[in-house]
C-alpha positions in Angstrom: -21.0 224.9 112.0 -21.6 222.9 108.5 -18.7 220.6 106.7 -18.6 223.2 103.4 -18.2 226.2 106.5 -15.8 224.0 108.3 -13.4 223.6 104.4 -13.3 227.3 103.4 -12.2 227.9 107.1 -9.5 225.3 106.7 -8.4 226.5 103.3 -8.7 229.8 104.2 -5.6 229.0 107.6 -3.6 227.5 105.2 -3.5 230.2 103.3 -2.6 232.8 105.1 -0.2 230.4 106.8 1.2 229.7 103.4 1.2 233.8 103.5 3.0 234.3 106.1 6.0 231.5 105.8 6.7 233.2 102.6 6.7 236.4 103.1 8.8 235.6 106.6 11.4 234.0 104.6 11.7 236.0 102.2 15.1 238.1 103.0 14.4 241.2 103.4 14.2 244.1 105.5 10.8 243.7 107.9 10.0 247.8 107.9 7.1 249.6 107.8 6.3 248.7 104.3 6.5 245.0 104.6 3.9 245.2 108.0 1.8 247.1 106.0 1.9 244.3 103.2 1.6 241.6 106.0 -1.4 243.0 107.4 -3.2 244.1 104.4 -2.6 240.7 103.4 -4.1 238.8 106.3 -7.1 241.3 105.8 -7.5 239.8 102.5 -7.8 236.8 103.6 -10.4 237.5 106.8 -12.1 239.8 103.4 -12.9 236.7 101.7 -13.8 234.7 104.5 -16.0 237.0 105.5 -17.7 237.5 101.7 -18.0 233.4 101.1 -20.4 233.8 104.5 -22.2 236.4 103.8 -22.3 234.9 100.1 -23.9 231.4 100.7 -26.2 232.7 103.4 -29.5 231.7 103.6 -32.1 233.6 101.4 -33.6 236.9 102.0 -36.5 234.9 103.6 -34.7 232.9 105.7 -33.9 229.5 103.9 -31.4 227.6 102.6 -32.0 227.5 99.4 -29.9 225.9 96.2 -30.8 228.3 94.1 -29.7 231.8 96.8 -26.6 229.9 96.6 -26.4 230.0 93.6 -27.1 233.9 93.2 -24.5 234.5 96.2 -21.2 233.4 93.6 -20.5 236.6 92.3 -20.1 238.1 95.8 -17.9 235.4 96.1 -16.0 235.8 93.1 -15.4 239.7 94.3 -13.7 238.0 97.7 -11.1 235.6 96.3 -10.7 238.6 93.6 -9.7 240.8 96.3 -8.0 238.0 98.2 -5.6 237.0 95.1 -5.2 240.8 94.1 -4.2 241.5 97.5 -1.6 239.1 98.2 0.3 239.4 95.0 -0.1 243.4 95.6 1.9 242.8 99.2 4.1 240.2 97.9 5.0 242.3 95.3 5.9 245.7 97.5 7.4 243.4 100.2 10.1 242.4 97.8 10.5 245.9 97.1 9.9 247.4 100.5 13.4 249.0 100.7 13.0 250.8 98.1 9.1 252.8 98.5 8.2 254.9 101.5 5.6 253.6 103.3 2.5 255.7 102.2 2.8 254.2 98.8 1.4 250.8 99.2 -1.0 251.7 102.1 -2.9 254.4 99.9 -3.4 251.6 97.1 -4.7 248.5 99.5 -6.2 251.8 100.8 -8.0 251.8 97.3 -8.2 248.2 97.2 -9.9 247.5 100.1 -12.3 249.9 99.4 -12.8 249.1 96.0 -14.0 245.5 97.1 -15.4 246.7 100.3 -18.6 248.7 97.5 -18.1 245.6 95.4 -19.1 243.5 98.0 -22.3 245.5 99.5 -23.5 246.4 96.1 -23.4 243.0 95.3 -25.1 241.0 98.1 -27.7 244.3 97.2 -28.7 243.1 94.2 -28.0 239.3 94.9 -31.2 240.4 97.7 -33.4 242.4 95.2 -33.0 239.7 92.8 -34.2 237.0 95.5 -36.9 239.2 96.7 -38.3 239.7 92.6 -38.2 235.7 92.4 -40.0 235.1 95.5 -42.5 237.9 94.2 -42.9 235.7 90.2 -43.5 232.7 92.3 -46.2 234.2 95.2 -47.6 235.9 92.0 -48.0 232.6 89.8 -49.0 230.4 91.9 -52.6 230.7 92.4 -52.8 230.3 88.2 -50.9 227.6 89.3 -53.2 226.2 91.1 -56.0 227.0 89.6 -54.5 225.4 86.0 -53.6 222.2 88.1 -57.4 222.0 89.4 -58.4 222.6 85.6 -56.3 220.1 83.4 -57.5 216.9 84.7 -61.4 217.0 85.0 -61.9 216.7 81.2 -60.5 213.4 81.3 -62.7 212.6 84.5 -65.9 213.4 82.8 -67.8 211.0 81.1 -70.2 213.5 79.2 -68.4 213.8 75.6 -70.4 217.2 75.4 -69.1 218.7 78.7 -65.8 217.2 78.2 -65.8 219.0 75.0 -66.3 222.2 77.2 -63.7 221.2 79.6 -61.0 220.9 78.0 -61.7 224.1 76.0 -60.9 226.0 79.8 -58.0 224.2 80.0 -56.7 225.6 77.0 -57.8 228.8 78.0 -56.5 229.0 81.8 -53.8 227.4 79.1 -52.7 230.5 77.4 -53.8 232.3 80.0 -51.1 235.6 82.4 -49.5 233.3 85.1 -49.1 236.1 86.7 -51.7 237.6 89.2 -51.7 241.5 91.2 -53.7 243.1 93.2 -56.1 244.2 90.7 -56.8 240.6 89.6 -57.4 239.8 93.3 -61.0 240.0 93.1 -61.9 237.9 90.2 -58.9 235.5 91.1 -61.1 235.2 94.3 -64.1 234.1 92.0 -62.4 231.8 89.7 -61.6 229.8 92.7 -65.1 229.3 94.2 -66.5 228.9 90.3 -63.3 226.4 89.7 -64.6 225.0 92.8 -68.2 224.3 91.8 -67.3 222.8 88.7 -64.5 220.2 90.0 -67.2 219.3 92.4 -70.3 218.7 89.8 -67.6 216.9 87.7 -67.0 214.7 90.2 -70.7 214.4 91.2 -70.8 213.6 87.0 -73.9 216.4 86.4 -72.7 216.7 82.5 -75.7 219.6 82.2 -74.6 222.0 84.7 -70.2 221.9 83.8 -71.0 223.2 80.1 -73.1 226.6 82.1 -69.9 226.8 84.8 -67.4 226.2 81.4 -69.0 230.0 80.5 -68.8 231.8 83.6 -65.0 230.9 84.7 -64.5 231.8 81.1 -66.4 235.4 81.6 -64.4 235.5 85.3 -61.3 234.5 83.1 -61.8 237.2 80.0 -61.9 239.8 82.6 -58.7 238.9 84.5 -56.6 239.0 81.3 -57.7 242.4 80.3 -57.1 243.6 84.0 -54.0 241.7 82.9 -53.2 243.8 80.1 -54.0 246.5 81.2 -51.8 246.8 84.0 -48.5 246.0 81.6 -49.8 249.1 79.3 
């Protein structure tokens, strides 16, 4: 068990103990309203513990990233809101327990618990979907990021002035290209990867005469890829 999880459990146990001590020292009759109020109060503390657990678990990919934990804060807030509201309501109904029938607070408690459960489930589902989209976007931009990382330093590694100028133009073309890949651009991106490897080899070997032609081929492929990207967004 992680240290933070232990701290959370200790804090919730302290809240449960303090709440129990308060309700049992109140000079009220221990009737059905009292026991229901105490029970639902303890349940609210347990629900908050569960909310914290699912809020700060690993991401949908099994990771334990800081971003995943950040997405979990709305879940933890719902649990906290429910716990605080339930404890306050429990204390209020305990104070007036001699004057109301048990079914009134029980119905309110059940409505509140149901709302909290729906909120937790919905927030958790939204968090998972946001994480999936985030992972997908990271994956979809990885290919172009790799290609950019290959082309950007090439102009500074080339001693031929004409070839270096072409390489700089190519780097600018990659810089302003759509970074998001898709199924329709996959084949062209494979072709770009092969062409970039040939270009990188030409630069490293000092074949300045081959570089402009390679840059032209890559530009043609890159232009076609960007055209497909635009079509996919219409």
